[in-house]
Structure formats: structure tokens, C-alpha cells
N, C-alpha and C positions, 0 to 999 in steps of 0.2 A: 504493500500500500504506500503510495507516495503522498507527500504533503506539499501543499502549495507554499513556496518560499515567502510570499507576501503575508499569508496567514500566520506562518510560523514566526516571522519577525514581529508581527503585531501582537502575538501572544506573549513573546518575550518582553516587550515593552510594558505590557499590562502587569505581568507578575513579578518583574524585577525592578523595584523602585530604588535600587542602590545608587544608580547614577544620579537620580534626583536628590537623594539625601546627601550624597557627597557634594553635589553642587551647592546645597543649602549650607552645609558646614563650611565649605570654602568661602561662600559669600560672607557669613558671619565672621569668620576668621580674618578676612581681608579688611573688614571695616574697623577692627580693633587696632588702636595705636599701640606701638611696641615700645615706646619710650616716653619719658615725661615731656620731652620737647614736642612730640606729636600730639600729646593729650590736650584737648581743648576744654577750657572751663576749669572750675575748681582751683582758681589761682592760688588761694591761700594754702589749700591742702598740697598742691604741687610744690610750693615753696618749702613747706614743712618736710615733706618727704624727701625732697632733694637735699636738704640740710642733713637729715638723719642718715640717708644712704651715703652721702659723700663723707661724712664724719666716720662712719663705719669702715669705709674703704681706706681712708687715710690711717686709721688705727689698726687695720688688718684684723678686724673682728666681725662677727656676725651682727647684722643690725638688730636693734631692739624689736620685740614683738609688737605687731601693729594690729589695731582694731579699726575696721572700716565700717562706719555706721551710717545709715541713711535709707531712704525709700528705694524700691526696686528700680533698676534701669539707669542708674546714675553713674555706673562705671566701677563698682567695687571689684568685680572679677578682673576687669581690665587693669586696674591699679595693682592688684596682686601679681598679675603677670609681669607688669612693668617693674615691680620690686625685684623679681627674680632676674629680669633682663638687665636692669641697670647694674646689678651687682655681679652679673655673669655667673649666676648660680642656678642649679637645677630646681625645678618646681614640681611639687607633689600636690595634687588636688583631691579634695574629698568634700564631704558635706555632713552637717550635723545629723540629719535623719539616718545617714548610713552608719553612724557610730552609736549603736544602741547598747553596747556592753563595754566594760573596761578592757576586755580582751581585744576588741576591735581596734581600740586606740593603741594598745600596747603593740599590736602587730605592725601598725603604721609607724609608730615612733621608733621602734627597734630597727626598722629597715632604712631609716634616713641616713644619708651620707653627710659628712661634715659640711656645714654651710648651706644645706638645702633649705629651701623655702617651702613650708607646709601651709597650704591654703585650705581653710575649712569654711565653706559657705554655710549660711544659716547656722552659725555656731551656737546660737541660743537653743537649738533643738537637739543638742547632744544629750545623751543619758546622764543622769546625775553622777553615777559611779565613774563615768569617763571624765566628767568635769573635775572631779576630785583628784583623779590620777594626773590630770593635766596641770594642776597647781604645782606639784613638785617638779614635773618635767620642764615647765617654763622657767622656774627659778633656778634649779640646780642641775638641769639636764640629767635627771635620774628618775627612775620609776621603781616602785616596789611591786614585785610579783609574788602572789601567794601560791605556795606549793603545798599540796596535800589538803586534807579536810579535817574538820573537828579539832580535837585537842592536839593532834600532831601536826597541824598546819604551821608552816614557817614562812617568813617574809624574806625573799631573796632580792637584794638591790641589783638593778641593772643600769649601768651607765649608758647614757645616750650621746650621740654625736651632737655638737652644738648646732642648733637650727634656729630659724626665724619662723615664728608662727604668725600668719596673717589671717585674722578672723574677719568674716563679714556677717553683718546682721542688719535686718530691717527693724528689729525691735530690741534695742540695746537695754531697755528697762527689764527685759526678761533674763538678762545675764546676772548670775549671782555676783555680789560685790567682790568676793575673793578672787574670782576669775577676771573680772573687769579691771581690778587694780593691778594685776600682773602684766598688763600690756604697757609697754614703755611709751607708746604713742597711740592716741585715739583720734581718728579723723572723722569729722562729721560732714558728710557730703550734702550740698545744698542743691535745690532745683536750679536749672540753667536759665539764664536770661535769653531772650529771643535773639539777640545779636550773637551770643555764643552758639546757639542752636543753628543759626545760619552758617556759621563756620563748620560745625559738625556736618551739616548737610552738604555744603560745598565740597568738603573733603570726600565724603561718601560718594557723591555724584561723580567726582573725578576718578575715584577708584573703580567704579563700575562702568565708567565710560558713558555717562549719561549727560548729554548737553542739556542744560537747563538754565533758564534766566534767573536773575537775582530776585525779581518780584515773585516768581514762583517759589523760590526757596523761602522768601520771607513769609509767604502765605502758609507754607507747610510748618514753618517754625512757630507761627502763632497758634497752631492747632494741636501741638504735641505735648501739652501739659508740662512743659519745662523738663522733659525727659528725653535724653538722646536715643534710648532704645525705641521709644515710640516714634521719634523723628525718622530713624532709619527704616522702620516698618512702613510708615506712610510714604516715604520716598520710594520704596519698592512697589507699593500699590500704584503710585503715579507712573513709575516706569512701566509697569505691566499694562496700564491703561493706554499709555502712548504707544506701546508696542502692538497691542491688539488692534487699536483703532488707526494705526498708521500715521499718527500725527506727531507733533513736537511735544516735548514735556514743558509746556508753557502754563501760564496762569489759568487758561481755560481747561487744560487737562487736569490741573490740580483741583479746580472746583468740581469738575465732573467726577473724578475718581473718588474724592473724599465724600461727595454727596452720595455716590453709589455705596460707599462703605459706612454711611451714617455718622460721619464725623463733621460736626457743625463748625461754625466760624471761631468758636472759642475752645474747641476740643472736646465738647460733650459728645459721647457716643449714644447708641440706642438705649442702653441700660441706664445711663445717667439721666437721660431725658425722661425715661419711664418712671424712675424713682421720684424725680422732682414733680412730674405731672400728677402722680398719685398723691403726693403730699399736698400739692396745691389744690387739686380739684376734688379728690375724694375726702380728704381730711381737713380742708379749709386752711391749709398752711401749717397744720400741726397744733399742738405736739402730737406725735405718733411714736409708739414704741418700735424698737428695732425688729422684734419678731413679727409684729403685725405688718410692718413695712415689707419685710422679706417675703412673707406669705403673699402679700398683695402683688408683688412683681414676679412671683414664682421662682425665687432664688433662695439659696441658703443664707442665713443671717450673717455667717462669716464672710461670705462674698460681698454682701452689701457693706459690712463694716470695714473690711480690709481693702476692697477694690474700688468701691464707688464713693463712699463717704469722704475719704481724705481729700480728694480733688474738689468735691463740692464745698467742703469746709474751707479749703485753702482759697478758693475764688470768691468766698463770701456768699454762697447761695444757701448754705445750710448751717445750722447751729445745733450743737448737742446740748441738751439741758437735762436736769434730773427727771423731768416729766416726759422726755422724748425728744424727737427731732423736730425742729421748727424751721420753716422756710423764711428767708430774710426778704426785705423789700426789694433787693437787687434781683432775686429770683422771680418775684412777681413781675417786675419790669421786663426782664429778659424774655419771659414767655408771653408777654403781652396780656397779662391777666390782672384783674382788680381784686384785692382782698375783700372777702365778704364782711359785712358789718358785724362787729362783735367777735371777729376772729382773734385768736391769741397773738400777742406780740411779745417781743422779748421783755418788755417792761412788766408784763403780766406774770412772768415765770420766776 
């Protein structure tokens, strides 16, 4: 029985997504700056890191442990890679959820080579037993391993190679104080200004060979919530729109692409608008409880609290109060609605 080559080729394309996944990984990797000189934004943090790393190099020692704190998408992972690159050191990457036992951490620490940079993303989600082991490892480059069980158990010290721990967290308040205090430097990453995001987008457009005008970059920068990760994602959608429709990546393409993907002029997406409209129309501006709000939009309360609310609070559309979430006057104005008579205001709460 013979097989049509055209059919065979089409089947291979459908069942083998490896080429596509490799392309996505290559795209993400290409957009990451590899040095502090290439990194855009976070001027204060860049200066602090440069001083810390230069001093360590001059003294021929491993840099102090570093904690990178801030919202998702601001460059914590990229900065960890840069710390390793600037010091010409190997990098080991892990994450808090992957370290659920002290033994998991012991296996990682014992295999580090001298001077290696260990990056732990979402470090606040590590198991408590692993955190306690990390205290001694960070201070004395040593861990104690329990051998045996019961009355016959003994503690065997194991010396570690000097290393630099770079921890990243989106919720630094969840870190226990003993762990947080052992970091020699804590960097708090801030949201980006639109001018900085335009630089991020211009660099990304150059790397992916996308001709795009400055006004189009400015339009994207104004809709990405001050976050480079979102900026790069929206740039990809504009690139896709221009490619499919055979046009240039101009301001018209930006408007059409972002309208298609439900991103409005100030960066609100579909879920953001749905949350606000339910508060405004169904609950008269609030107050409304988190669980009630989550059920109304068909989402988990954690999603509403961690994904939607931070941006709405930051732009002044929503306020958290002891009685629930309340829409501000700016939200009423943005959606072109009039507050009902007798609705709750911030002065009433």
C-alpha cells in the first residue's frame, strides 16, 4: 500500500509540534538582554547590581545573595541570568514549587560548583523544611544531613561550594524574616514608564526584524500595563496581524490587532472590563465581596485577586475596603456611566 507524499507531510506537521515550540523558545530567548548594558529600565536596580557585581569581581569572591522582588513580567528571571553572565559564572535554575522537601534542596546545593549562581523562582513557595536548610547554606555554605531514624539518627555536616543565591518572588511578604534577612541585597522592581517600554519594544522589533513606526510603538507601550512581558506579547500579536493581512505594522495595524484581542486604549482586557462592569452595573459600584465578584464573572477568587485587581487598583479604578471592592469615580467616567443615587462612596466606608 502506498501513501501519498502530500498527505504524509501534512500529517507530520499536525502531530509534530516540536519545530513550533523550538521557535517559540528561540523567540523568547532572543528578546532577553544578556547584560546590564542591554537591560532597559530599572535604572536604580541596575546601578545597585553593577556596584555589587563589580565589587565582587575586584575582590575575587562570590557576590552576595540577591533577592529580586516585584510583580510578574518585570525582568526578575532576566536579571538572574545577567548576574551569572556579568560574573562569567554558571547558572542553575529551579523554582520554589519544585522544592517540596529538604532532600530536594540538598541534592541541588550539593551539586553546585564553586561560584555558581543558583536561581530559585517563586522562592516564597518553597517547603518550610527546605527554607530552614537554606538558612545555614546561605550563611556558612554548609548543610546538615540527617542519617538514620529515631534515637540512632545523627547529623552529618556537608560543606558546600561557595555560591550566589538569586531568589525571585512576587510576594516578598510571604518570605519568613530569617530567610529574607540573609540576602545581602534586595531589589524591588518597579513598573516601567511608557518611554522605557518604547525602548523595550524598539529593541524587540529590531531583533525580530519587524519594521514598525514610532507612533505604533508608543500606542503599544500605552496599553501594556507598564510590563515588558506584556509589551513583547502585544508586539507579537501586531506582527502576526500585519503578516496575515499583508500590511505594514503601523498604527492602524496596532489598533486592529489589539481590538481583535480585546485590549483597550489603557490596557484593560476582557476580564478586567467584565469585572468592572459587574461592579458598576450589577452592584451599583460596590462594595462587593471578592467571592461574590469571582462567582459573578465565572473565575476563581485567586484569579480575580492576583491577576485582575492589582492593575485596576494601580490605575485608580478600584479600591479595596473592609466591606468589599468599590469602584472609584474614575471608573464610572471611563465606562461612561453615572453612579446611581445613594450608591456607596469611599466616604461612606
